[in-house]
C-alpha positions as CSV (number, residue, x, y, z in Angstrom):
1,X,-7.7,-22.9,122.7
2,X,-9.7,-23.1,119.5
3,X,-12.1,-26.3,119.1
4,X,-11.2,-28.2,115.9
5,X,-14.0,-28.9,113.3
6,X,-15.2,-32.6,113.0
7,X,-15.3,-33.6,109.3
8,X,-17.4,-36.5,108.2
9,X,-14.9,-37.4,105.4
10,X,-11.8,-37.5,107.4
11,X,-9.0,-40.0,106.5
12,X,-10.2,-42.6,109.0
13,X,-13.6,-42.6,107.3
14,X,-11.9,-42.9,103.9
15,X,-9.8,-45.8,105.0
16,X,-12.8,-47.6,106.6
17,X,-14.7,-47.2,103.4
18,X,-11.7,-48.2,101.2
19,X,-11.4,-51.4,103.4
20,X,-14.9,-52.1,103.2
21,X,-14.7,-51.6,99.3
22,X,-11.6,-53.9,99.2
23,X,-13.4,-56.5,101.1
24,X,-16.3,-56.5,98.9
25,X,-14.2,-56.5,95.7
26,X,-12.2,-59.6,97.2
27,X,-15.3,-61.3,98.1
28,X,-16.6,-60.9,94.5
29,X,-13.4,-62.1,93.1
30,X,-13.5,-65.1,95.3
31,X,-17.3,-65.7,94.5
32,X,-16.6,-65.3,90.8
33,X,-13.6,-67.7,90.8
34,X,-15.7,-70.4,92.3
35,X,-18.7,-69.8,90.0
36,X,-16.1,-70.1,87.0
37,X,-15.0,-73.5,88.1
38,X,-18.4,-74.8,88.5
39,X,-19.4,-73.3,85.3
40,X,-16.4,-75.1,83.6
41,X,-17.2,-78.4,85.2
42,X,-21.1,-78.2,84.2
43,X,-19.9,-77.0,80.6
44,X,-17.4,-79.8,80.2
45,X,-20.2,-82.4,81.0
46,X,-22.6,-80.7,78.5
47,X,-19.8,-80.8,76.0
48,X,-19.3,-84.5,76.3
49,X,-23.0,-85.1,76.0
50,X,-23.1,-82.9,72.9
51,X,-20.1,-84.8,71.4
52,X,-21.9,-88.1,72.1
53,X,-25.2,-87.0,70.5
54,X,-23.2,-85.7,67.5
55,X,-21.8,-89.2,67.3
56,X,-25.3,-90.9,67.5
57,X,-26.5,-88.3,64.8
58,X,-23.7,-89.5,62.6
59,X,-24.3,-93.1,63.1
60,X,-28.0,-92.5,62.5
61,X,-27.3,-90.8,59.2
62,X,-25.0,-93.4,58.1
63,X,-27.6,-96.1,58.9
64,X,-30.2,-93.8,57.1
65,X,-28.0,-93.6,53.9
66,X,-27.5,-97.6,54.0
67,X,-31.1,-98.2,54.5
68,X,-31.9,-95.8,51.7
69,X,-29.3,-97.7,49.4
70,X,-30.8,-101.0,50.6
71,X,-34.2,-99.9,49.7
72,X,-33.0,-98.9,46.0
73,X,-31.6,-102.3,45.7
74,X,-34.6,-103.9,47.0
75,X,-36.6,-101.9,44.5
76,X,-34.4,-102.9,41.7
77,X,-34.6,-106.4,42.8
78,X,-38.3,-106.1,42.8
79,X,-38.5,-104.6,39.4
80,X,-36.4,-107.6,38.1
81,X,-38.4,-110.1,39.8
82,X,-41.6,-108.6,38.4
83,X,-40.0,-109.1,35.0
84,X,-39.1,-112.5,35.6
85,X,-42.5,-113.5,36.9
86,X,-44.0,-112.2,33.7
87,X,-41.6,-114.3,31.8
88,X,-42.4,-117.2,34.2
89,X,-46.1,-117.0,33.7
90,X,-45.5,-116.7,29.9
91,X,-43.4,-119.9,30.1
92,X,-45.8,-121.7,32.2
93,X,-48.5,-121.0,29.7
94,X,-46.4,-122.3,27.0
95,X,-45.4,-125.5,29.1
96,X,-49.2,-126.1,29.8
97,X,-49.9,-126.0,26.0
98,X,-46.9,-128.5,25.6
99,X,-48.0,-130.7,28.4
100,X,-51.6,-131.0,26.9
101,X,-50.0,-132.1,23.6
102,X,-47.7,-134.7,25.0
103,X,-50.6,-136.1,27.3
104,X,-52.5,-136.7,24.2
105,X,-49.3,-138.4,22.4
106,X,-48.8,-140.4,25.7
107,X,-52.2,-142.0,25.5
108,X,-51.6,-142.8,21.9
109,X,-48.1,-144.3,22.9
110,X,-49.6,-146.3,25.7
111,X,-52.2,-147.8,23.4
112,X,-49.4,-148.5,20.8
113,X,-47.4,-150.3,23.7
114,X,-50.3,-152.5,24.5
115,X,-50.4,-153.5,21.0
116,X,-46.8,-154.2,20.8
117,X,-47.0,-156.3,24.3
118,X,-50.0,-158.4,22.7
119,X,-47.8,-158.9,19.6
120,X,-44.8,-159.8,21.6
121,X,-46.8,-162.2,23.8
122,X,-48.2,-163.9,20.6
123,X,-44.5,-164.1,19.4
124,X,-43.4,-165.7,22.7
125,X,-46.1,-168.4,22.2
126,X,-45.0,-169.0,18.7
127,X,-41.2,-169.3,20.0
128,X,-42.3,-171.8,22.8
129,X,-44.2,-173.9,20.2
130,X,-41.1,-174.0,18.1
131,X,-38.9,-174.8,21.0
132,X,-41.1,-177.7,22.0
133,X,-40.1,-179.4,18.7
134,X,-36.4,-178.8,19.2
135,X,-34.0,-181.1,21.0
136,X,-31.2,-178.9,21.9
137,X,-31.1,-175.2,22.8
138,X,-29.1,-172.8,20.8
139,X,-25.3,-172.9,21.8
140,X,-24.8,-169.2,22.4
141,X,-28.2,-168.8,24.0
142,X,-27.5,-171.4,26.7
143,X,-24.3,-169.7,28.0
144,X,-24.4,-167.4,31.1
145,X,-21.0,-165.9,30.2
146,X,-19.5,-165.0,26.9
147,X,-16.0,-165.4,25.9
148,X,-15.7,-164.3,22.2
149,X,-11.8,-164.7,22.1
150,X,-9.6,-162.8,19.7
151,X,-11.9,-161.8,16.7
152,X,-14.9,-163.8,17.7
153,X,-13.1,-167.1,16.7
154,X,-14.3,-170.3,17.8
155,X,-12.3,-173.5,18.0
156,X,-12.9,-177.3,17.8
157,X,-11.1,-178.7,20.8
158,X,-13.0,-181.9,21.2
159,X,-13.1,-181.2,24.9
160,X,-16.1,-183.0,26.7
161,X,-17.6,-180.2,28.7
162,X,-20.7,-182.1,30.0
163,X,-21.3,-183.5,33.4
164,X,-23.1,-182.7,36.6
165,X,-19.9,-182.1,38.6
166,X,-17.0,-180.7,36.9
167,X,-13.6,-180.5,38.6
168,X,-11.0,-178.3,37.2
169,X,-7.4,-178.7,38.5
170,X,-4.9,-175.8,37.2
171,X,-1.0,-176.2,37.6
172,X,0.0,-173.1,39.3
173,X,3.9,-174.1,39.6
174,X,6.7,-171.8,38.6
175,X,7.0,-174.0,35.4
176,X,3.8,-172.2,34.1
177,X,5.8,-168.9,33.7
178,X,7.5,-169.9,30.4
179,X,8.0,-172.6,27.7
180,X,11.8,-172.8,28.3
181,X,13.9,-173.6,31.4
182,X,15.9,-170.5,31.0
183,X,12.9,-168.3,30.9
184,X,11.4,-169.9,33.9
185,X,14.5,-169.2,35.9
186,X,14.6,-165.6,34.8
187,X,10.8,-165.1,35.4
188,X,10.6,-166.8,38.7
189,X,13.0,-164.1,40.2
190,X,10.9,-161.2,39.0
191,X,8.2,-159.6,41.0
192,X,4.6,-160.8,41.2
193,X,3.3,-158.1,39.0
194,X,5.9,-159.2,36.1
195,X,5.1,-162.9,36.7
196,X,1.4,-162.2,36.1
197,X,2.2,-160.8,32.7
198,X,3.7,-164.1,31.5
199,X,2.1,-165.0,28.2
200,X,2.1,-168.7,29.0
201,X,0.3,-167.8,32.3
202,X,-1.9,-165.3,30.6
203,X,-3.0,-168.1,28.2
204,X,-4.0,-170.3,31.3
205,X,-6.0,-167.5,32.7
206,X,-7.8,-167.0,29.5
207,X,-8.3,-170.8,29.2
208,X,-10.1,-170.7,32.7
209,X,-12.2,-167.8,31.4
210,X,-13.2,-169.7,28.4
211,X,-14.2,-172.9,30.2
212,X,-16.3,-171.1,32.7
213,X,-18.5,-170.1,29.5
214,X,-18.9,-173.7,28.4
215,X,-20.2,-175.1,31.5
216,X,-23.6,-176.3,31.5
217,X,-26.0,-174.2,33.5
218,X,-27.3,-176.9,35.5
219,X,-24.0,-178.4,36.7
220,X,-21.9,-178.0,39.7
221,X,-18.1,-177.1,39.2
222,X,-15.1,-176.5,41.4
223,X,-11.7,-175.0,40.4
224,X,-8.4,-175.8,42.3
225,X,-4.9,-174.7,41.7
226,X,-1.9,-176.8,42.8
227,X,1.9,-176.3,43.1
228,X,3.4,-178.1,46.2
229,X,-0.1,-178.0,47.7
230,X,-3.7,-177.7,46.5
231,X,-6.2,-175.3,47.2
232,X,-9.6,-174.0,45.9
233,X,-9.5,-170.8,43.8
234,X,-12.2,-169.2,45.9
235,X,-11.4,-169.3,49.7
236,X,-13.8,-171.1,51.9
237,X,-15.1,-173.4,49.3
238,X,-12.9,-176.4,50.0
239,X,-14.7,-179.7,49.6
240,X,-17.8,-177.8,48.3
241,X,-19.4,-177.8,44.7
242,X,-20.3,-174.4,43.2
243,X,-23.4,-173.8,41.1
244,X,-22.5,-173.2,37.4
245,X,-25.8,-171.2,37.1
246,X,-24.5,-168.6,39.6
247,X,-22.9,-165.8,37.1
248,X,-21.4,-164.2,40.3
249,X,-19.5,-167.4,41.1
250,X,-18.3,-168.0,37.6
251,X,-17.1,-164.1,37.6
252,X,-15.3,-164.4,40.8
253,X,-13.7,-167.5,39.7
254,X,-12.1,-165.7,36.8
255,X,-11.1,-162.7,38.9
256,X,-9.4,-164.9,41.5
257,X,-7.7,-166.8,38.8
258,X,-6.2,-163.4,37.4
259,X,-4.5,-162.8,40.9
260,X,-2.9,-166.3,41.3
261,X,0.9,-166.2,41.0
262,X,2.8,-169.2,39.5
263,X,5.5,-170.3,42.1
264,X,7.1,-173.4,43.9
265,X,7.2,-177.1,42.6
266,X,4.7,-179.4,41.2
267,X,2.8,-181.9,43.2
268,X,0.2,-183.7,40.9
269,X,-0.4,-186.2,43.8
270,X,-1.6,-183.4,46.3
271,X,-3.7,-182.2,43.4
272,X,-5.5,-185.6,42.9
273,X,-5.9,-186.0,46.7
274,X,-7.7,-182.7,47.0
275,X,-9.9,-184.0,44.1
276,X,-10.9,-187.2,46.2
277,X,-11.8,-184.9,49.0
278,X,-15.0,-183.9,47.0
279,X,-18.2,-185.5,48.1
280,X,-20.0,-186.6,46.0
281,X,-17.0,-187.2,43.5
282,X,-16.7,-185.5,40.2
283,X,-17.9,-187.1,37.0
284,X,-15.8,-185.0,34.7
285,X,-12.2,-183.7,35.4
286,X,-10.1,-181.0,33.5
287,X,-6.3,-180.7,34.1
288,X,-4.3,-177.7,32.9
289,X,-0.6,-178.3,33.2
290,X,2.6,-178.4,31.3
291,X,5.0,-181.0,32.4
292,X,5.4,-184.1,34.7
293,X,5.5,-183.4,38.4
294,X,8.5,-182.8,40.3
295,X,7.5,-183.8,43.7
296,X,5.0,-186.2,45.5
297,X,3.2,-185.5,48.8
298,X,6.4,-183.8,50.1
299,X,9.4,-181.7,48.9
300,X,12.2,-183.9,47.5
301,X,15.7,-183.7,49.2
302,X,17.4,-182.7,46.1
303,X,16.7,-179.8,43.7
304,X,17.2,-181.8,40.5
305,X,14.7,-184.4,39.6
306,X,15.5,-187.0,36.8
307,X,13.0,-187.8,34.1
308,X,12.6,-191.4,35.5
309,X,11.9,-190.0,38.9
310,X,9.3,-187.5,37.4
311,X,7.6,-190.5,35.4
312,X,7.3,-192.3,38.8
313,X,5.8,-189.4,40.6
314,X,3.2,-189.3,37.6
315,X,2.2,-192.8,38.0
316,X,1.8,-192.6,41.7
317,X,-0.4,-189.6,41.3
318,X,-2.6,-191.4,38.5
319,X,-3.1,-194.2,41.1
320,X,-5.1,-191.7,43.3
321,X,-7.5,-190.9,40.3
322,X,-11.3,-192.1,40.8
323,X,-12.1,-194.9,38.4
324,X,-14.6,-194.3,35.6
325,X,-14.0,-190.6,35.5
326,X,-12.8,-188.9,32.3
327,X,-9.8,-186.7,32.6
328,X,-9.6,-184.1,29.9
329,X,-5.9,-182.8,29.4
330,X,-4.9,-179.2,28.3
331,X,-1.1,-179.3,28.0
332,X,1.0,-176.3,27.5
333,X,4.4,-177.9,26.3
334,X,7.5,-177.0,28.2
335,X,11.2,-177.5,27.0
336,X,13.0,-180.4,28.5
337,X,10.0,-182.6,29.4
338,X,9.6,-184.8,26.1
339,X,7.7,-187.4,28.0
340,X,4.9,-185.4,29.4
341,X,2.8,-185.0,26.2
342,X,2.7,-188.8,25.5
343,X,1.8,-189.9,29.0
344,X,-0.8,-187.2,29.5
345,X,-2.2,-188.3,26.1
346,X,-2.3,-191.9,27.2
347,X,-4.0,-190.7,30.6
348,X,-6.7,-189.0,28.6
349,X,-7.1,-192.0,26.3
350,X,-7.4,-194.6,29.1
351,X,-10.0,-192.6,31.0
352,X,-12.0,-191.8,27.8
353,X,-11.2,-188.3,28.1
354,X,-9.7,-185.7,25.6
355,X,-6.2,-184.4,25.1
356,X,-5.6,-180.8,23.5
357,X,-2.5,-179.0,23.1
358,X,-3.7,-175.4,22.2
359,X,-1.8,-173.0,19.9
360,X,-0.2,-169.9,21.3
361,X,-3.1,-167.6,20.4
362,X,-5.9,-170.0,21.9
363,X,-8.4,-169.2,23.1
């Protein structure tokens, strides 16, 4: 048998070569795929970092633009400031010139003022010498408060306003709301604000205002209101005399009087009792009222009080007056009480006081 020839490139050899080549290709594919994944992971990180840096660059660019705009504004403001500073410098120079001028003028004014003061002092000395020969002060110059009245009118009242301790007693009963019985009944049912607008009561308030302007500066005074009871016009001053030279007290008295609302009945007896509480007692009394009293120390059992009963209540109250003290009556007449004027006039006459029935436009 003939021996077969051995060939290096046999089928088996080719198969081995092909297998090896396939294995190499497979290994390359596997290695390449893994490297691609790693490359993608690395690339994604780099992309994120690049995006972040781009954003930082954008923000930086924006900030740079804003800074540039701010710088431009600052430069503009600086230019304006430089212009204003120049104006201020010029103004300052002008003011310095004016100040120097006014300084010279001030010195001249001071010298003039000194001369005027010297002249004034000389005039005051002349006034003192003239006053030394005068027995009485000027009437208006001695008043702490002014009450011109309507149209600066002055009235002759014959009211004796002297004294060291002046007591003023004001009727604040419901009858002080009107001159007629019908008007009183109608007004006493109104609100307090409307009661205070009563013409008769407004005249009474104005009378107190006028009286406080006539008080001697060195005297003492007290003002009480009375209806069923008597009380001081200024709270906390019961049994106390007030200084007529104290303008604040005079003004407070008038202000308090404007707040009093007329109401209830009339007890002249309780009013005179309060007068007797003052220690030392008064040496001049003013009574502002409109009618005879309607009650004594206590309220009557019946609402109707006859004229005879009212006269008895009046006499009972008069007996409580201190002796030797003038009683000055200011009477605002009321309808239905014809005896009031004659008996109050007699009271003023007996005590050497004065009786005054004012007109509707007084004071």
